[in-house]
C-alpha positions, 0 to 999 in steps of 0.5 A: 584125377581126384580134381578131375572127380571133384567137378561131378557135382556140378555135372548136372549143369552140362546135362541140357548141353549133353542132350542137344549135343547128343542131337548134334551127334545124330544129325552128324551121323545123317548128314544134316549138319548144315541144317542145324545152325543152332547145333553148329554154333554150340559146336564151336562153344565147345572149343572154349571149354576147359579139359576137365569140363569136356572130360566131365561132359563125356563121363556122363554119357552112355557108351553109345552117346559117347561113341556119337559124340567123339566121332562127331567132334574133334575137341571131344575125339581128343579128349577122348583119346587122351583119358580112353581107358578112363572113359570106356571103363567109367561108362560101362561100369555106369551103364550096365547093370550089375545084374548082367555081370556073368552074361557080360563075362561069357559074352566077352569069351564068346567073341574069341569063338569067331577069331578061331573060326576066322583063323582057319582053327579045326572044328574040334578046336573051336568045339572044345573052345565052346565047351570051355565057355560054357562050363565057365559060364555055368560056374560063374552062375552058380557063384552069383556073381553080380559086378565085373571088371574088365581089363585093359585087353578087352576094354574095346571089345566090351565097349563096342559090343555094348555100343551096337547092343544099346542101338538095338535096345533103342530100335527094340524099345521104340518099335515095341512101346509103340505096338504096347501103347496100340496093343489093341491095333495091328502091330506097326512094320518094324523099319531099319532106316530110321534113327531111333530116340534113346529109351527112356528106361527104369533100371529094372527094364534096362537089366532085363533088356540087356541080360536078353540081349547078351545072352542072344549074343552067348546063343549066336556064338554057339549057333555059329558053330552049329553052322559049321559042323560038317554033319548031323551027327556032329551037330547033334552031339554039339547041340547039348552044349547049347541045350545045356546053356538054355536049360540053365535059365528060368521059364520068363528069362527063356522068354526074354531071349525069345522075345529078342530073337523075334525082334531080330527076325523082324530086324532082318526081315526089314533089311530083306525088304530094304534089298527088295525096294532098292531092286524095285526102285531100280527096276522102275527108273531103268526097266528090266534090262537095266536092272540086270534081268531080261524076259524070255519068250516064255515070260520068265526072267533071267539075269544078264548082269554079274549075278549069278541065279542065286542072286534071282532066288532071293526075290521069289516067294519060294525064298520066303516060304522055304529059305527065309527061316534059315537065311534069319537063324544064319544071320543071328548066329553071326552076332549082333554087331554084324546085324547093326553093321548090316542095317548101316551099310549102303544099298549096294553093299547090303545087297551083296551081303544079304544075297551072299550070306543067303547062299551062305545058309543054304549049305547047312541048316540047324535047330533053333531052340528058342524059335522052335521049342519056345515055352515047352513046360512038358519037361518041367517038374510039377512044382514049376508047372504049377508056378507057371499055369496057376497064375491067375491070381499073383500078388506082385509086390514090386519090380525086380531083375532077380524075379519076373514081372506083372507082364509075364504073370498076366501072360502065363494066366491063360492055358495056351499061353504055352503055345509058341507060335500062337499069333497072340504070343506072337504079338505079346513079344512084339509089345516086349510084355516080359521086360516092362515094369508095372506101371508102364503095363498099367498106363498101357492098359494091357494089364489093369490091376496094379498089383494082383493079375485077374484077367479073362481070355479076351484080353488076349490081343487078336495077332498078326502073324504075317512075316513080311509087311508087302508081297515078293519082288516076284509078285510085284513083277506078275510071277516073273521070278520062278525059281525052277525056270532059273534052273532050267537056264543054268542047266542050258 
């Protein structure tokens, strides 16, 4: 292996090749290979390279780029298979920040929770597993672990989890940085149909984002168990584990998780709109009968195909007003990989998954401590409250993962920042203000002072809290979709 490692000083020679090959991989996933003859010639050139050079190229890639590369090229796939464990370990070690070590371990342990649920284990055993997971997590955090190693058994699991987290980070950065650069304008709608470019992040920005996404994954596994508990008293008892997990974090780390939760809610909202748009496209092409709906003499719509009446309720304004929030929490509790999988589904499969998950989410509702409680500092001691509320003049010497950033200090300079549902905070989270380094925040114009936060209330963005960017199907079809009438039809 030493002869292969000796190649690394030359890996810069391949950086341009790797970037172009990454573009080829992206286009191959979109079925556009035939539109790029130069990329096709490059693909042919790969076959002339030695195994050592191919391995050096793959070692330069992130997990997501490695995944795209071996899926797009047979020769790269064969190289990947031949050196699989080495490549997985190498690319994970170079892509994951050391500050995320504890979160990596706990997220890996948490992958056992859905397996237990799927295997039909008793809820008592699942709860015991979660309690053990939390106890181990708390011990690790006290030990200040700053490096990680993964055995061969868990390499695949961590690799594919990290691939999906990289996808979400790219999507988050493309969207939130766009909002940051135009923070004086109305927020842009989030789209899940676009293949986003790789995010260009500093090590500290990457660490904050990785840490937040892995913590969201851990939290999601706890939330999934809450959805399965048979009664409110059992849920209340188990929620103490969730609260204990949350209480380990500082306020700015707590805010990082809220930002990601808010992003995931927008991500899922976009999936809902894709289902709605697909239905509307079908409706406009074949009419209401072809779309599986007929209109009664009263003017109300009822199902005519293999859809049940629950399908109809997804398209109503009442779904958005009453059930959508619970649906979002349910889907987030299914884990980050499942959310990514939804975004890659074909329209019919996506519709089926979204409608089924909507009905499943209505069977039991749970408390989401991040979304509902937000930045509640009333339980903090006086010293911590002073740190948070008296941050109007704060020197930030440098960007560090282990301390809050300039954006956080800027956001905490206002007396009303602790209101989690205020429109201004909603926009700041859409801009990812708590993740970015000083230079990026200064260049955006959001924070003007280089090392000192000294701003006024007029700096808050105006805010736009609307959850959906366009009307529901019911509203677009002139009020045909009425839940109460659908219930009458079901009773008849």
